N, C-alpha and C positions, 0 to 999 in steps of 0.2 A: 602453692603458697597463696594464701588469701590476698586479694588486691585491695579490698575495702578495709577501712580502719573503723575503730569505735563500734565493734560488732553488736553492742547492746542497743544501738540506735537503728531505726528502720531506713530504708531507701525512700526518699520522698519523690512522688510522681506528680507533676503538675499537669492537669488536664485529663478529663474522663471521656475522651473520644476513642475512636478505634485504636490509635497507636498507644495511647495511655493505658487502655485496658489490655492491650497485647503485652505491654511492659509488665503489668500486674500478673498476667498469666505466666510469663516467662519467669518472673521472680518466684511465683508460687511453685512452679515445677522445680526450681533450684533450692527450695526451702528457705528462701530469704524473706525477712520481714520487710513490709512496705506499708506506706500510707499514701493514699491517692486523694488529691484535692481537686474537686470539680467546682468551678465558679457558678455553674448553673444549678437549677433546682432539680435536675434529673441528669442521668448519664446521657452523654451524646446530645447535650442541649444545642450545641452549634449545628450539628447535623440536622436536627429537627427543624432548624430555620430554613433549610432547603429540602425538607422532607418530601415535598411534592415533586421533586425532580428525579427522573429515572437516570441512574448511573449508566455510563457506557462501558464500564468494566463489570464483568460477570462476577458471580459469587466466588468463582475460582480464585480471583485476585483480591477478594475483599475479606477473606477469613484467615486469621493468623493460625499457624499450625499448632502452636502450644495451646491456644485458646480452644481450638477444635477438639484437641485431645481431652482437655478438662471437661468440656461440654458433653462430649460423647460418653464419657465415663459416668455422667449424671443421667444419661438416657436421652439427651437432646438429639434430634435428627436434623442433619445439615440440609439446607435448601439445595435444590438442583444446581450444581456448579455452573451450568450453562445459562441459568436465569439472570435477568437484569433487575436488581433491586432498585427501589427508590430509596431516598435517604431515610424515610420513615421505616421502610422494610429493614434497612440495615440496623436501626435501633431496636425495632420490635422483635425481629427474628434472630438477632445475633448479639447486639451489645447488651440489651436488657437481660436476656438469659445468662450471659456471661457474668455480668455484674451481680446477678442474684445468686451465684454459687457461694455457699457459706464461707469458703476460704478466701474469697475475694470481697464479698459484701461487707464483712466485718472491718475491712481496712479502708473503706471509701467514706469520704466526708463530702457532702453536697453543700451548696450554698457557701462554699469555701474559696474565697478569692485570694490568691497569693499576691501580696503587695510588696514583698521584699525578701531577698535572700542574701545571706552574708556568711562569712566564716566566724565562728564563735569568738567574740571579743576583738575581732580585727576588721578594720576597714580595708578598702582595696589597696591602699598604699603600703600596708604592713606585710612584710615578707617572712620575718623570722617565725619559725614553727607553724607556718601557714598550712602545710600539708598534714600536720599532726592533729589539727583540731577539727571538730565536726562542723556541719552547716547549721545555721539557724534560719528557719523558714517562718516568715511572719505572714499570718493568714487572717483575713477578716471573715468571720463566721457570724452570719446573722447580725451584722453591725458591731460585733465585738472582736477586738484584736487579740489573737493568741499566737504564741511562739512555739514551734516545734523543732526539735533537734534531729538531724538526719546525718547518716554516714555518707550518703551520696544523694545527688539530686538529678532527676531526669526530667527535663522540661519538654513536654509534648503538648503545650497549650495551643499550638496551631496559630493561624493568622486570621481566622474568620472575623474576629471582632475588631480587626484593624484594616478596614478597606482603604484603598487609595481614593483620593478625591477626583473630581471630574477634570480639573485643570491639567493640561498636558505637562506642565512643569512639576507636578506632584505636590503643589502647595495648597494647604487648606486656607481658605479665606473666610472672613466674617460673613460675606454674602452667601456663601455656600451653606454655612451653618444656619443662617436666617431662613433659607429656603428648604430646610430639612423636611417640611411637610409635603413638599412637592418632589422630593428626591428619594429614590429607593436604591440602596447599594446591594448588589448581588443579583439574585433572580427572584423577582416578585411572583407570588402565586396568583397569576392573572385570573384564573377561574374564581378564586375567592374574592378578588378585588375588581370584579367586573364593573361594579358601579363607579369605582374610582377612575377607571381607564376608558370606559366606553365613550365613543364619539369625541375623544380628546386628541390633541396633538402631542405625541409622545416622541421623545428623543432617547435612543439607546446609544450609550457611549461604551466602546470597547470592541475588541476584535477576537476574543477568545470564545470558548465553548459556552461560558455563562451568558455572554451577550447573544450568541446564536440561539440558545434555548429561549431567551426572552423574546427575541424577534419572531421565532416560530409561533410562540403563544399569542403574541400580538397580531400576527397575520390571521390566526383563527378568530380572534376577536373582531378584526376588521371585516371578516366574512359575515359576521353576525350583525355588526354595527358599522355600516358603510361610511359614516362620517369620521371614523377613526383614521388618523393620519400618523404614519410611522416614519421617523427619520433614523438613519443609522450613521453615526459619526465614528470614523476610524482614522488612524494616522498613517496607515499603510499606503504605499504608492498606488496600489490597485487592489480592488476588492477581492480579486481571485486569490490573493495571498492568504485569505482566511479559510479557503475551502479545504485545506488539509489533504490527506492522502486518499480520501474517498474509498474507491474499491480496493486500493492497495493497503488500506489500514487493517491490521490484524485484529483490531477491535471493531467488529462490524458496526455496532451502534455509534461509535465515534466517527467512523467513515460516513455513515448515513447523515450525520449532522451537516457535513460539508456538501453532500449531494442536495439535501433539502434547502440549505440556505442559498445555494447557487440557483436553484429553480426559482426561489422566491425573488432573488435579485433580478434574474433575467425576465421574470414576468412583470416587473415593475410594481410589485405589491408593496415594496418599501422604497423609500428615497435614500440612496446612498450618497453620503458627502465625504469625499476622501481625495487627497490627504488633508484632514482638517485638524488644526491645533487650537484647543480651547484656551483662551487667555483670561476670561473673566465671565462671571455670571452676575446678573442683576434682576431684582424683582421689578416688574413693570405692570402695575394695575392688576395684580393677582396672577400674572403670568411670568414666565421666565424669559429674559433676553440673554442669548448666548453670544459672546464676543469671541472672535477667533480669526485664524488665518487659513485661507484656502488658496493653494497655489501661489503663496507669497503675497496675496492680497487680503487686506483687512475687511471682514464682513461681519454682519450682525444677523443672527437668526432670532426673530421675534416671535411672540405669541406661542411659546412652548408651554403646554399645561403641566406635563410631567416629564421628569428626567430619570432614566434608569442608568445607573453608573456601574458598569461591569469592567472596571479597569484594573482588577487584581487586588492584591493584598500586600501588607507589609508586616514584618514581625514587630511585636511590642517587647522591647527589652528594658523599658523604664524601671521595672521592678528588679532588674539585675545590675543596677548601677554599682553595687559593691562586689560584684563577681568579675574576675578577670576573664574576658572573652576575646576570642579571635574571630572576627567576622569580616567578610569581604566588604570593602568600602563601597562597592557599587551594588552588588546583588544583595548584600546584607545576609547572605547565607553563611553557614559554617565555612571558613575560609578555604579549606581543602576541597570543598565541593564546587566552588565557583567556576573553575575552568570546565567542569563537566556539565554545568547546567545553564551558564550564562546565555540568554537568548540572543545577545549581540554577536556571539561567536558561532553558534550552530542551533539548529532545531531538529537534528536527527535524533532518532531513538537509540543513541549510542552511549548513554551514561553507564559507565562500568559499575559493577557491584562495589559497594563500599559499606564499611561498618565502623567498629569502635575506633580503629586507627585514624580514619579520616574525620570522625566526629569528635575526637579528643580535644578538650579545651586546655588553656593554660592552667585553669583552676582544676586541680586533680579531683576526679570523681564527680565532675559536673558535665552534663551532656545536654545538648539541644538536639532533639530528634523529630521525625515526622515532617509535616509540612513546614514547620517553623525553621527546620534545618536548611530548607531551600530558600529562605529569605523571601525576596520578591519574585523569584523565578516561578512561572506557572507550569511546572514540569514534574508533578509529583503523582505517584500511584501508591495506594495503600500498601501494596505488597512490598514496596521499597521500605516503607516505615517499619513494617513487621520484621524484615531482615535486619534493619538497623538495630532495633532494640534487642533482637535475639543475640546479635554480636556483642552489644554493650553489656547485656546481663551476663553473658558467658565470661566476659573479661572481668566484671566486678566480682563474680563468684569464683574466680581463680582458674577458669578453664581457658587459658590463654591461647592454646593451639586452636581450639574450636572457634574462638573469637576471631581469629584471622581468616578462617574459612568462610568466605561470604559468597553466596550463590544466588543469582537472580535469573529467572527466565520470564522475561516480560515481553509484551507484544510491541512490535514495531508500529510506528505511526504511518509509514508509507510515504513520508515526505521529509525532505531535509534541505537546508540552505546549501546553495552551491558556492558560497563564499561569504565573506564578512562584509555586511553593509550594502550588498548589491541588490537586495530585495528579491532575488530570483529564487526559484525552488525547483528541485527535481522530484520525480515521482518515486525514486527509491534511492537509497544511500549506497548501494553497491556493497561489495565484500568488505567486511570489517573484522578486525581481529578481536574486537570487544564483544562481550555477550549482549544479548538483546536487553533493551531497557525500554523506558517509556517516556513519552512526551505528552502525558495526559494530566488532566486536572485531578485534584485529590477528591473532589466531591461530586461533580456534576457532569452530566453527559446528555 
């Protein structure tokens, strides 16, 4: 039995990144009509913003199976599965060829920003006949508003465009916005921005892989320009908590990040400040003053020229105000996923396979997938998103049995928390009844 209604309408896909295009490929294989909205001027526009970064996940984990089948049918040759692509490689060698396939290309709209989603003629409050009417998707295309009707909506818009601020409490302040010309969110291309950063005092905020990548690049810059000063501000009790599984990590490149940053710290090439909680920023004669708390004492760090904020991302659901959603109040992930990915609970690579059943929302035939489904949790791997959308598309097309069969074989991180809130870690998680999963970032390594 078909699960989707209003079969004359397409499935709307929000976002033209890896998971959005995987959704398009899965729908194509099922013979389902779709329309994909990408806010950028090109497919994978967010990926290209970190295109200079080499991923720590190999091609093996970065190519969707359905997409690969369609591409190979067109004569495309897959990259070596053991190679490590950059973000630009991912777009040039995979996403662009996939989006250029005629059966997919004709259904893609670029420069198309989704600004609202609703049920036809009904606001969020109205329940009667809600499941029987299609979706209305409002899209701004080259400055003009258009409305599209869809039988289902799959939101794979990601979180890249919604970075967290520098303040430890997560609040955006007027001062931070005023200092935007001195702040970079994410991972700057230090090679291209050498003039901006050389011989400057730079503060990197954050303890994840994005921050580590930036620190490694700034260390190279410091070798070339000795007056460059680098501070690393983190909230962890001890810097060693950022080193990860190292040799025990099944993704070698991810483990090497921990090895490299440990050597950098121990050689005193960067100045580590931890545990430091940023309370406020102020502009001071063209430089930044950072106010915060270190070991429960209020201190001020002055004369910062540049701030690199790598404190993660958060989902933007403002355009979904008229859709009935079930999101975890803390993680802001799809609610069923929160216990599996909440970094307050664990950091092991033990996230069990999940699919349509876990991603299902109160609004029938509406799904949040990919990085956005994980909310604020920094624990996503592309292969996870590919299996998510495979399951969702199977369900929407009526293959309910296959939708329930979710399989993931993902690399272990080699490290896990040994308890809630104690800040300690073990080198391995020990025997686990759950399949392997990942504790890695969606984009950078």
